[in-house]
C-alpha positions in Angstrom: 0.1 0.1 0.0 1.5 2.3 0.7 0.8 3.9 3.3 2.2 4.0 6.0 0.3 1.9 7.6 -0.9 3.2 10.4 1.0 0.9 12.1 4.2 2.2 11.7 4.2 5.7 12.2 4.1 5.0 9.5 1.7 2.8 10.0 2.3 2.7 7.1 -0.6 3.8 7.4 -2.2 1.0 6.7 -2.5 -1.5 9.2 0.2 -3.8 9.9 -1.7 -6.7 9.7 0.8 -8.7 11.4 2.1 -6.9 14.4 0.3 -3.9 14.7 -0.3 -2.7 18.1 -3.9 -2.9 19.0 -5.2 0.6 19.0 -8.4 2.4 18.5 -6.9 4.9 16.1 -5.5 2.2 13.7 -8.9 0.7 13.6 -10.6 4.0 13.0 -8.1 4.8 10.0 -8.8 1.2 8.6 -12.7 1.9 8.9 -12.3 5.3 7.2 -10.0 3.6 4.4 -12.7 1.2 3.8 -15.4 3.8 3.7 -13.6 6.0 1.4 -12.2 3.5 -0.9 -15.2 1.2 -1.1 -16.1 1.9 -4.8 -12.5 1.3 -5.9 -12.2 -2.0 -3.7 -15.5 -3.2 -5.4 -14.1 -2.5 -8.8 -11.0 -4.5 -8.1 -13.0 -7.3 -6.7 -15.1 -7.4 -10.1 -11.8 -7.4 -12.2 -10.4 -10.3 -10.5 -10.1 -13.1 -13.2 -11.5 -15.6 -11.1 -13.2 -18.1 -13.4 -15.3 -20.3 -11.2 -16.8 -18.2 -8.3 -14.7 -19.4 -5.1 -16.6 -21.0 -2.3 -13.8 -20.5 0.2 -11.9 -17.3 0.5 -9.1 -16.1 2.8 -8.4 -12.5 3.5 -4.9 -12.4 4.7 -4.0 -9.2 7.1 -7.7 -8.3 7.0 -7.8 -5.5 9.3 -11.4 -4.3 10.2 -12.6 -6.2 7.2 -12.6 -3.8 4.0 -11.7 -6.5 1.8 -13.8 -9.3 3.5 -17.1 -7.5 3.1 -16.2 -6.5 -0.5 -15.6 -10.1 -1.3 -18.7 -11.3 0.4 -20.8 -8.8 -1.7 -18.8 -9.8 -4.8 -19.4 -13.7 -4.2 -22.7 -14.2 -2.4 -22.1 -18.1 -2.1 -18.6 -17.7 -0.6 -17.5 -17.9 3.1 -14.4 -15.8 4.0 -11.7 -16.6 6.6 -10.4 -13.3 7.9 -7.0 -13.5 9.2 -5.1 -10.8 11.4 -3.0 -10.5 14.3 -5.0 -7.9 16.1 -7.8 -9.3 18.3 -9.3 -5.8 18.3 -9.4 -5.8 14.5 -10.9 -9.1 14.3 -13.5 -8.1 17.1 -14.7 -5.1 15.0 -15.0 -7.3 11.9 -17.1 -9.9 13.7 -19.4 -7.1 15.0 -19.8 -5.8 11.6 -20.5 -9.2 10.0 -23.2 -9.8 12.8 -24.7 -6.4 12.3 -24.9 -6.9 8.5 -26.4 -10.3 8.7 -23.3 -12.1 7.3 -21.9 -13.6 10.4 -22.6 -17.2 9.3 -20.2 -16.6 6.3 -17.2 -15.3 8.2 -14.5 -17.0 10.3 -11.9 -15.0 12.1 -8.5 -16.4 12.8 -5.9 -14.6 14.8 -2.6 -15.5 13.5 1.1 -13.7 13.0 1.8 -14.4 9.5 5.3 -13.9 10.1 5.4 -17.2 12.3 7.0 -20.4 10.6 3.7 -22.2 11.0 0.3 -20.9 9.8 -3.2 -22.2 11.1 -5.3 -24.3 9.1 -7.0 -21.9 6.5 -8.8 -24.7 4.5 -8.1 -25.0 0.7 -9.5 -21.6 -0.5 -10.1 -20.9 -4.3 -9.0 -17.2 -3.7 -6.7 -15.3 -1.3 -6.8 -11.7 -1.0 -4.1 -9.5 0.6 -4.5 -5.9 0.7 -2.1 -3.5 2.2 -0.6 -6.5 4.3 2.2 -8.2 2.1 4.7 -5.2 2.4 4.4 -5.8 6.2 5.7 -9.3 5.9 9.2 -9.8 7.4 10.1 -12.5 4.7 7.7 -11.9 1.9 9.3 -14.8 -0.2 8.3 -17.3 2.5 5.0 -15.7 3.0 4.3 -16.1 -0.8 5.4 -19.8 -0.8 2.9 -20.4 2.3 0.3 -18.6 0.2 0.9 -20.9 -2.7 0.8 -24.0 -0.5 -2.6 -23.0 1.0 -4.3 -22.1 -2.2 -6.2 -24.7 -4.1 -4.7 -25.8 -7.3 -6.1 -23.4 -10.0 -6.9 -20.8 -7.3 -6.1 -17.1 -7.5 -4.2 -14.9 -5.3 -4.9 -11.2 -5.2 -2.3 -8.7 -3.9 -3.6 -5.2 -3.5 -1.1 -2.4 -2.5 -1.5 1.3 -1.9 1.1 3.5 -3.7 1.8 5.3 -0.4 -0.2 7.6 2.1 -3.0 9.4 0.1 -2.6 13.2 -0.6 -5.5 15.4 0.3 -4.2 19.0 0.2 -4.3 21.4 -2.9 -0.9 22.4 -4.2 -0.8 25.8 -2.7 -1.8 24.7 1.0 -1.7 25.4 3.7 -1.4 29.0 2.8 1.3 29.7 5.3 3.6 26.7 4.2 2.6 25.7 0.7 3.8 22.4 -0.3 3.8 21.0 3.4 2.1 17.8 2.3 4.8 16.6 0.0 7.5 17.6 2.3 5.8 15.3 4.9 5.6 12.6 2.4 9.2 12.8 1.5 10.0 12.5 5.3 8.1 9.4 5.6 9.3 7.9 2.6 12.8 7.8 4.0 11.4 6.4 7.2 9.8 3.6 5.2 12.8 2.9 3.2 14.5 1.8 6.6 11.6 0.3 8.5 9.1 -1.0 5.8 11.5 -2.1 3.0 8.9 -3.9 0.8 6.6 -1.1 0.7 6.1 -0.2 -2.9 7.7 -3.4 -4.3 6.7 -4.9 -7.6 5.1 -8.0 -6.6 5.0 -9.5 -10.1 8.6 -11.0 -10.2 8.1 -12.3 -6.5 4.9 -13.9 -7.4 6.5 -15.6 -10.3 9.4 -16.8 -8.2 7.1 -18.4 -5.7 5.4 -20.4 -8.3 2.5 -18.3 -9.5 1.4 -17.4 -12.9 0.8 -13.7 -12.9 -2.5 -13.5 -15.0 -3.1 -9.7 -14.6 -1.7 -6.5 -13.2 -3.7 -3.2 -13.0 -2.9 0.3 -11.5 -6.3 2.0 -10.1 -6.2 5.8 -10.0 -8.0 7.2 -6.9 -8.9 10.8 -7.2 -12.3 11.3 -4.8 -13.5 14.9 -4.6 -14.1 15.8 -1.0 -17.3 17.9 -2.1 -19.3 15.0 -3.8 -22.9 15.5 -2.4 -25.0 14.3 -5.4 -26.0 11.1 -3.7 -25.9 9.3 -0.5 -22.8 7.5 -1.1 -21.3 10.8 -2.1 -22.4 12.5 1.0 -20.9 9.8 3.1 -17.8 10.3 1.4 -17.8 13.8 1.8 -18.1 13.5 5.6 -15.5 10.8 6.0 -12.7 12.4 3.8 -11.7 15.1 6.3 -11.7 12.5 9.1 -9.6 10.4 6.8 -7.1 13.0 6.0 -6.7 13.8 9.8 -6.1 10.4 10.7 -3.6 9.8 7.8 -1.7 13.2 8.7 -1.7 12.1 12.4 0.0 8.9 11.4 2.4 10.8 8.9 3.5 13.1 11.7 5.0 10.2 13.7 7.5 9.4 11.0 8.0 13.0 9.7 8.4 14.9 12.9 12.2 14.3 13.4 13.1 15.7 9.6 10.5 18.4 9.3 11.5 22.0 9.9 10.1 23.7 12.9 8.0 25.9 10.7 6.5 22.8 8.8 5.9 20.9 12.0 3.9 23.9 13.6 2.0 24.2 10.3 1.3 20.5 10.6 0.1 20.7 14.0 -2.3 23.5 13.0 -3.9 21.2 10.7 -4.2 18.6 13.2 -5.6 20.8 15.9 -9.2 20.1 15.5 -10.1 23.1 17.5 -8.0 25.4 15.3 -9.5 27.5 12.6 -6.7 26.0 10.4 -7.9 22.5 11.2 -7.9 20.2 8.2 -11.5 19.3 9.4 -12.7 22.7 8.5 -11.2 22.8 4.9 -13.7 22.4 1.9 -11.0 21.7 -0.8 -9.8 18.3 0.1 -9.4 15.3 -2.4 -8.3 11.9 -2.0 -5.4 11.1 -4.3 -3.4 8.0 -4.7 -3.0 4.8 -6.7 -3.7 1.2 -5.8 -1.7 -1.5 -7.5 -3.2 -4.9 -8.2 -1.7 -8.3 -9.1 -3.7 -11.4 -9.9 -1.6 -14.5 -9.7 -2.8 -18.2 -10.3 -1.5 -21.4 -8.8 -1.1 -23.9 -11.5 -3.7 -26.7 -11.7 
């Protein structure tokens, strides 16, 4: 993904599926991620070259369930095993599944995917990993494990975000134009050291693990924060400032050491929800990023 998941200061902002510290703020950003990017996630599940609809699906590093619920909608006959290291995330996911009436189609499994032994995940026809593979300590080993778990002929979908999303227009904030890009530059340095697989090209790694890559695509995300023409648009509009706030809070953790005092002060103004300069008060936000998708088949 890229993001820094929330978990690292970078969470990257995305969750660390595997050893993220349990925290409400991390769960919140995952929920906002799911809400704001819901249409894009649905389009990715629709694109997957699955062939016969899978009856068993595994969501690796599921977080609070963005992928799980998109997959349940896309494949109404399927059951999903949702795997994460965070008990809190899995609890939230179970609560949502019950509330939406699909609790009987979801199994949650708490597991550290960096561990040598994985729990029994069945023989799924589809495995989905969104913003989780880049957190693996040994991606090559994890990919081989996925290959072994997947049913022959089954599909593995890897989805990654290109980085933390951008939200502010180029000239903002007015007192420190370009602040957001400088924050991203600072977090990029952090992630090179702490999350080295962030931004990787998973195609060659998938091939090396024995998969046949059947499709790759880049999904451009550019969501206006002022959409109000329908219910979904209104919901997005309400969520985008909170999504921006949560994301910039995560970025601050990784960027604070290298930002100038003036930039840090301007960033803190944006993050101060009581300030007239709070990002929550802005009406010019957009969500800009890219999502990369790889669809890889295990040979029959």
